[in-house]
N, C-alpha and C positions, 0 to 999 in steps of 0.2 A: 493445648498441651504443646503443639509444635511451635506456637509463638513464644512460649516460655523457654523452650529449648534453644530457639534462635537467639533469644535475648541473652541466655547464658553463654552461648558461643561467642556472641559479639562482645559481651563484657569480659570474657576470658581473654580474647584476642587483644582487646584494647588494654586490659590490665597487664598482659605480658609485655606489651610495648612500653607502657609507663614504667615498668620495673627494670627495664634494661639499663638505664643510667646508674642505678644503684648496685649494679653487679649481677643482676639476674641474667641467667643464660638459658635460652629456650631448650638447649640440648643437655642441660645439667642432669636430667633424670636418666638419659640414655648413655651419657658419658661416664657416669659413676655407677657402675652396676652394683657395687656392694651396698649402696644405700638406696637403691631405687625401690620403689614400691609400685604396686598396681595402680595406686592413686596418681602417682607421678606420671606413669605411662599414659594413663587416661587423660590427664591434664595436657600433656604434650601433644597427644593425638588430637584433642579438641582444638588446641591452639593452632596447629598446622592446618587442620581442616578448615578452620575459620579464616585463616590467612589466605586461602585460595581465592576467596571472593573479595575480601577486603583490600588485598594488594592490587586489585584492578582499579581501585579508586586512586586517582592521582594524589590527592591530599594525604590519604592514609599512607601511600607508598613513600611519599616524601618524608613524613614523620618517622616512618619505620626505618628508613635509611639514615636519617639524622641521629637516631638513637642506637645505631650500630646493629640494626637487625640483620643486615646482609651477612655479616660474619657468623652470627648465631645460626642463621638459616643454612649456611654452608656446612657448619659443624653438624647440624641435624642430619643433612643429606649424607655426610661421610660416616655417621655412626649409627643411624637408625635402619630398620628393616620393615618389611610388611607394609601395612596401611600407612603408618607414620611416614615412611620413606615416600610412598606414593603421594601423600598429601604435601609433603615438603617439596617434592619435585614440581608438582603442579603450582604450588605457591611461588616457587622460583620462576616458573614459566609465566605466571601472572605478573611478576615484577619485571620481566624482560619486555613486556608489552610497552613499558615506558622507556623511551630512548635515553635513559640516564640511570646511573647508579651501579651498573654492572660492567663498567669498562676496565675494572682492575682485578679480574678474576685470576687466581693463581693457576699455574700449570698443573699442580697437584690436584686441584679441584676438577679441572677439565679431564685429567686422566681418570679420575674416579668416576666421572659421568660416563666416559667410554667403557669403563669396567662394568658399570651397572648395566649398560646396554648389552654387553656380552653375556653376563652371568645370570641376570634376572630373567626368568621365564614368564612372569606375570605381565600381561599386557598393560595393566594399570600402572606398572612401574616403568616398563621398557618404553612405552609410547611417550610420556613426558620427557624422559631422558633423551630420546632421539630428537624430540622437538627442541630441546635446549641446544643440542649440538647443531641442529639445523639453523638456529638463530645465530650461532657463533660463526658458522661457515659463511653465511650471507653478510656478516658485518665486515665487509672488505673496505678498502680505501675508496672505492667507487660507489659505495652504498649511499642511498638517500638518507639513511639514519644518521644521527649525530655520533653514534658509536661505530668507529671504522677501524678498530685496532686488532681484529682477529683474522677472519678469512681462513682459507684452506691450510696454510702453513701451520696454524695453531692446531687444527685438528689432525694434521699429518703426524705431529709429535705424539698425539694420543693414540693414533692408529699403530704407530711403531711399538707402543707399549702393550697393545692388544692385537696380536697377529691375526686373530680370527674375527676381527671387527667387521670387515667387509663381507665375509662369508655369512656372518650372523645376520646382517642386514638383508642380504640376498635371500636367505632362507625364509625370512619373515615376510617376503613379498607374497608368499602363498599362505600366510597365516589366516585362519578363519576369522580372526579379529580384524574387521574391516579397517578401523582407524589405525591399527598398528601397521597394516599393509600399506595404507596410503602414506603414513608418515615415513616409513622406511623408504618408499619409492621417492618421496620428495627429497630426502637427504642424499640418496644416491645421485639424483639429478643435480642437486646443488653442488655436490662435490665435483662432478664432472664439469659443471658450468663455471665454477670459480677456481678450479685448480690452476696454479701458476705454471709457467713454462718449465720451471725447475722440476716439478713433480708430474708433469703431464704424461709422459711416456710410462712412468712407474705406475700411476693410477690406472691407465688404460690397460696395462699388462695385468694388473690385479683383477680388473673387471673381466678380462678375457679368460683368465684361469679360474674364475669362479663359475657358478651356475647362473649368472645374471641373464645371459642371452636365453638360456633354456627356460628360465622361470618367466621372463617377459613374454616369450612365445606362448607359454601356457596361459598366461593372463590374456593374451590376444585372442586365443581360441576359446576362452571360457565366457564369451559375451560379457565383457566388463561393464561396470556401471559408467555413466557419463563422466563422473569425476575421474575415475581410474583410466578411462579411455583417453581423456585429455592429458593425463600425466604420461601415459605411454607415448602419445604423439609428441609431447614435449621432450621426452627422453630421446626419441628418434632425431628430433631437430638438434638437440644439444650434442648428440652423438656425431652428427654430420659436421656441426660447427667445430667440434673438437678435432675431427679429421682435417678440416680446413686449416686450423691453426697449426697442426703438425705439418701440413703441406707447405705452409708459408715459413716454416723453420728450416733454415739452410743446414745442410750436412757439413760438419766441420771436423777436420782431423785433429783439432785441438780439444775436442770433446771426448772424454774417456768412454762414455756410453756409445757414441757413434763409432769410434774406432773398434770397440769390442765387437759390435755387430759386423763391421766390415771384415775383421780378422776371423770371425766365426765363418763367414761366407767363404773366405779364402781357404781356411784350414780344412773344412769339410769337403771341398772340391777335390782334394788330394791330387793336385797336379803340379806341385812344386818341383818334382823330379823330372817333369817332362819339359823338353826344350822346344820352343816354337820360334821360328825366325821372326824378328820384329816385335816379339812380346816378351816382356820381362816378368810381369806378375799379373796385373789386373786385366790385361788384354786376354789372358788365357781363359778367363771365366766370362768373357763377353762384354767387357767395357771397351769403348772405342779409344781410350787413352790410358795412360798410367796414372791419371789423376782422377780417381773414381768419384770424389765428392762433386766434381763439376757435372757429372752425368745426371744428377738429381735436381736439376734446375726446375723441371716441370712438376715434379712430385714431392720435392723437399724431403724432410725427415720421414714422412709417412711412407714414401716410396721405398726407402731403405728398410723400414720396419716390415713392410709387406714382403720384400725380398728375403729378409732374415727369417720371417715366420715360415715361408715356404721351405727354405733350406733346413731349418731346425726340425720341421715336422715331416720332411720327405728326404732325409739324408741320403738314402741309397739311390732313390730316383734322381736326386740332384747330381750326385757324383757320376751316375751313369750318363745323364744328359750331357754334362760337361765333357766327359771322356769321349762320348760319341761325336760331339761337334768338333773336338780337337783333331780327330782322325779323319774328318771330312776335308775335301779341298777348300781352300780359303774362301773362294767365292760362293760356296754352298753351305756355309755355316749359319745356323740360327743362333745368334749371340744371346746367351742366357740373360745377362744383365740388362741389355737393351730391350729384350722381349718383356722382361718383368716390369720395367719402367713403363713400356708402352701399354701393357695390360692395365696397370694402375691408372694411367691417364685415360684409357677407354672407360673405366668404371667411374672416374671423376666426371667425365663428360656425360655419361648416361644418367647419373644421379644428381648432376648439377652441383657437385661438391665444391667446385671452384668459386662459388658464390657464398660469402659469409652469411648472407641473409636468407638462405634457403629454408623454407618451411614446408612441412609435409602434412597433408590433410587426411591421409589414410594410412592404414598399416602397411608397411613394406618390410616383411620379416627378413628378407635376404640382405638388407642393408646392415642389419645387426650381425650378419655372418660374412662381413666384408673379407676377412682373411680367407675363409673357405672359398668364397666366390672367386677371389683373386687366384688361388691355387688351381682351381678347376679351369679357369679361363686361360691361365698360363700353359697348362697341359694341352688345352685345345689349340693354342697358338702353335706349339711345337708339332702337333698332329697335322694341322693344315699345312704348315710349312713343308713337312715331309711328304704329304700326299700330293701336293701340287708340284713337287720337285722344284721348289723355289730356289732362287739365288739371292745373294745379298741385295741386289737391285730390286728384287720383288718384295722387299719388306713392306712398303706401303700397301701393296695389293693384299698381302697376307693380313695386315692390320684391318683393311676394309672388310675382308671376309669374316674375320673374328668379330668385328663390330656388328656385322649383319646377324651372325649367329647369336651373339650376346643379346642383341635387341630382341630377336625372336624368342629366346628363352625367357628373358625377363618380362616380356610383354604377355607371355602365356598365362592364362588364368590358373594353371596348375603349377607349372615349374616356378612361377614367380613367388609362390608361397611355401613350396616344399623344397628343401635343399637337396634331397635325394633325387627328386624328379629333375631338378636343375642339372645335377651332375649327369644324369642319364641323357638329357637333352643335349648337353654340350659335348659329351665325350663319345656318344654313340651315333649321332646324326652323321650319315655318310657325307664325305667331302663333295660328291657330285650333287647332292641335294643342296648343300650350302652354296655351291657355286651357281647352280641354277636359280636359286632364290636371289642371289646377288645380281645376276644378269637381268632378272625380271625387275628388280628395283631400279637398275640403271635405265632399262627400257621405259619403265613407268615414269621415271623422272624426266627423260628426254621427251617422251610423248606428251606428258603433262604440260611442260613448258611451251609446247607448240600449239596447244589447243586455243580455240577462239576465246574461251572464257578467261584463260590466263593472259592472253594478249590484251583483252579488254581491261583486266585487272591491272596489268602493267601500264597501260595507257592512262588509266585513272590515277594510279599512284604517281606516275611521272608528272601529271598536272599538279598534284599536291606537292611534290618535291620542288617543282619550279616555283610555285607560289611561296613555299617556305623559304627557298633561297632568295627569291626576289625581296621578300620582306626583310630577311637578314641583311642583304647587301644594302638596301635602301636605309636601313637603320644605321649603317656605318656613315652614310652621307649626312643623316640628321644629327649624328653625334659630332661629326667634323673631325679634322685631323690637320696636322702640321705638314707643310711641304716646303722645300727650298723655294725661295722667291725668284721667279724667272725674269731675265732681261734679254732682249733681243740683241744679237751680235751685230757689230758694225755700226752701232749708233752711239751718239753721245747724249748724255743727260745734262741738262743745265737747269738751273733754278731761277725763275723769274718771279720776283715778289709781286703779289697782288695788293689791292687796297687793304685787304684783311691781313693784318700783321701775323695772324696765327695760321695763315694758309699759304702754301707755296705750290706752284704748278710746275710739274716736270715737263720740259719741252724736249722733243726728240730731234736731233740734228743729224741728217744723213750727209754723205759725201757729195750729193748732187742737189739736194733740196733741204730747206729748213721749213718745217711745218709746225704750227702750234695747235694743240688740241686741249680739250677739257674732258673731264671724266664723263660728261653726258654724251659725247659724240664718238668716243673711241673705245675700242675694247681694252681691257685692263692690261694686256701685254704690250701695247704700243705706247700708251700714255697713262700715267698714274696720277690721281689726285687724292691726297690724303690729308687728314688733319694731324698736326703735330701736337698731340696732347699725350698725356701719360698712358693712355690706352693703346696708342699706335706707335710707340717708340719715339725716335727722334724725328727730325724733319725729313721731308721727302728727299732731300739731298744727302741724308745720313746713310748709315750702313744698315739698311733693312734687309736682313738675311732670310727671314722666315715669313711665310704667308699661311694663314689659317683659313681653310675653306669649310663651309658649313651650309648644308641645304636648308632652305627656308621651310617654315612649317607648312606652307601651302604647296611645297614641292614644285613651285614654278620658277624659282630663282635660286641662284647660288650666291651666298653672301661670303665676303672675304675681307681680310684686313692684313696689312703688312706690319711686321714687328722686327725689332732688332734682336730679340731673344724669345725663346719659348718659355714663357713665365708660368705656364700651367699645362698639364697634360691634356686637359679637355676644357674648352670654353663653352660653358652652358648657356651663356647669354649671347644675344645678337648685338648688344649695345656696343661692343668693341669691334664690330665688323661693319664699317660704314659703306663699303663698296658692294655693288650688286650687279650680277650678270643675269640677263633674262634668258632662261633656258629654252624659250620658244624659238630663239635664233639658232639653236644647235641643230645641225642637219647631219653631222658626221662625227664619229669618234674613231680616231686613228692614232697610231704611234707617231711620235714626233718626226716630222718630215725633214726639217732643215738640219740634218745631222752635222754638217761641217760648219754651219754658222751659228748654231744655238750655243749660247754660253750660259753659265749659271753663276749666280752670285756667290759670295764667299761662304755663305751657309751651305749651299749645295755642294761646293767642292769638298767640304768636310765629310759629306756622306760618301761621295764617289771616289775620293782620293785622300790619302794620308799626307800628301805633300802640300800643305796649306801655304807654304812660303812662296809658291809659284804664282800666287795671285797678287798683283800689284794694283794699288789704288792710291795714287798720290793725292788726288783731289777729286772733286765731283765732276770735273770736265775731262778726266782721263778715260781712255777707252778701256772697258772691262773685257778682258779676253781670257781664254783658257790656254794653258800650255798644251803642247801636242799630246802629252800623256793623258791629260784630263779630257781632251776632245775625243781621244780614242775610247776612253772608258765610257763617256756619256753616249757616244754614237755606236759603240760596239757591244761590250758585255752587258751594259745596263739598258740597251735599247728596248728590251721587253719590259722594263720597269717604268717607262715614261710614255705618256700619251697626252693628247690634247683634244679639246672640244672645238670643232670648226663650224663656221657658217657655210652657207651654200656657195660663197665666194672664196672658200678655202682660207678664210681669215681665222686665226686661232683666237678663241675667246678665253681659254684658260689652259694652262699647261700644268701637268702633274708629274713630278719626278719622285716616284715611290721608293721607299727604303727597302721593301721586301716584296717577294712575289705574292705573298698573301695580301698585302695592302693593294698591290696593283690589281689583283683579281677582284677584290672587294669593290674598289672604286670604279674600275673600268667597266665591269659587268653590271654594276649598279646603274651607271649612266645608260648603258646599253638597254637594260630592261625598263628603266624609268622613262627615257626619252624616245627611244626608237622601237620599244617593245620587241626587241630581238632576243635571240638565244645568246649563249655565252660565247665570249671570244677568248677566254683564258682556260688553259688546260686544267688548272687547279679547280675551278668552278665546275667544269664539265665532269671531272672525276668524282667530285663530291656529289653532283646530281645523280650520276650513275650509281654510286654506292647507296645513296638514300633510296632510290627506286628499287634496286635489287634486294636490299635488306627488307624493305616493305613487302615485296612479293614473297620472300621466304617466310616472313613472320605470318602473313596471311595463310600460307600453305602448311604451316606447322600442324594445325589441327586436322587439316584435310589429309596430310600424309600419315599422321598417326592413326586416324580412324579408317583410312582407305575409302574415303568418300568418293564415289564415282563422279567424275567431272565430264560433262558432255563434250563431244568433239566439235559440234556446231551449235548454233543458237538454239535455245530451247523454244519449242513452239508454245505459244500462249494458249492455255487450256480454255475451253468455252466457259462462259459465265454459268455458275451453278443455277439450276432451275429454282425458281421461286424467289430469287433475290431482286428481281426487277431491274430497271434501267439504271438505277443509282449505283449499281455495283460495277467496279472497274479494277483493272490491274495497273499498278503504278510501276512501269517498266523503266529501269535506268539503263539506257543504251551505252553510257560511257563506261 
């Protein structure tokens, strides 16, 4: 019997599709009430019921679309009710599983779907309608689907036509129909996730003024199913990401919405008739300047929204606070605007909202009450400022006390889940108790850092930091770099041809002695031997301005080659570096010693001086010298950028004239750690080493500080071997 009914349904559906080209309309029975019969209604209901399953088939869906079935299905949804509407909506949802065919829906149809969501009470109708809108919201320009023409702006137009749309979704979160609740939650999350910057604040305000937070808190407390729990956690994550995006949105006086909030804050203060020396307008309500938008650099638009929320919901308290601060001496005023921004930043820090990739693995109800938490914390800020009789210069101390109290309240097992208990904890805890806790925290931190266990931890991490820096610095040598080609001052260069027509030997002529060397017997700075091929530039007597140094793979030699131009940023091959310096000969690394006699070739002078015309090179036998200005620059301001590798006889093997302090630190300390196994000689490397070590210590202590794990003052005594374990049992003690 059931097989024959399925066969009838299948034939009915296929027959309907085949009749479409000849003018058949699936909705003709419902659109023409005067001629409709019960038989027509039954046929339409059977057809739409069958389509639910058949449209999931790709081949059937393609034929359905080709025959104009989409338009007919949309007409049915617009004109039908009851089960027929439910079947039609599910059929349309089946069609949307294919990433094609529904990219040209009209706004009227989308508005009608939103209307169905609002007015239809049956879950069998509301659920597929919500699911259709969910698909449309997710079809953004960044979607993985081939249809990317909708997104939140499309749904926003439909929401404007149905003012109760969001409240209807929020109410259905508590629906006894589980699938309806899940689908409604999914759409609320998708809207917040894909909302564009144009509508972000508007949507957030609509959520805030609905019962969304209240209903989600009820779902949290009702032991939700695994699926619903994951959706609630996803909402928390998207909620924080939305705050982060508003934080990264700058406040602008050219934005009408931003200016409206600022003007509301100013108007409700009611201080325009009060004159204050040095304050025209915005300084009166606690800004540090008359340009308020600049004050929100840390908190962005969200900081302004939080300030505006407090003002609008506590108007009498706000105007009283402002008036009270105005009548205080200038140095004892708690500036409202700055305090509000500081509190917002404290909450950002506690909940790690400054990171766009924040994920939450457990329920944190107070995050959803950010506005309320901000208002309570801001009142606590003013209370502590007053109780400690603080001055303007004590602002950081007040902030530290508020941070301590906030951390205590939010880490409490009770007040972290109940907003009323949080208010009581923040507003009623005596100042002396807050102060004593803060002093204990400072003592605990100082005592902690001085204990043997932490000292051992710092020692171990310092070794790791040293090895990390050593590896990084040596990798710079292995990659290689360009340096100006050095030439010793007071010497002449002459070219003496050898038997090999492709090779020239540079001889060095002094004022007292003429000596000939080859590359095998002299360091590279005294005499140079090079091949004049395409890889090494021109002949040795030519203008070779650049030298490329590169550490060999064995790390036992320094390879280099001289070139007329820097033809590539990095030379990956050693083929173009024919010269070799044995690093076993290096005994010392020092700054360039011969300040007054060291000269640099034309390429070097371009780095250390803009006056290139001062270098004269008439021919290869000319003395190459520096002007007085260039000598001063190379020996004075840039002396910390140049160094050399020396033998035990103080003979320079290689000279390096670095372009930046970073390059000098990388190369000089790399040689120091590689060859002499010494610590750093450059301030930049030492500061980086210190930062790496201290950050490592703080990261290791985060869990300890949070859980108040007791750290022993001295070494822990090794406990005896448990009985019955035999001699094979031992403790592996790491003394480092």
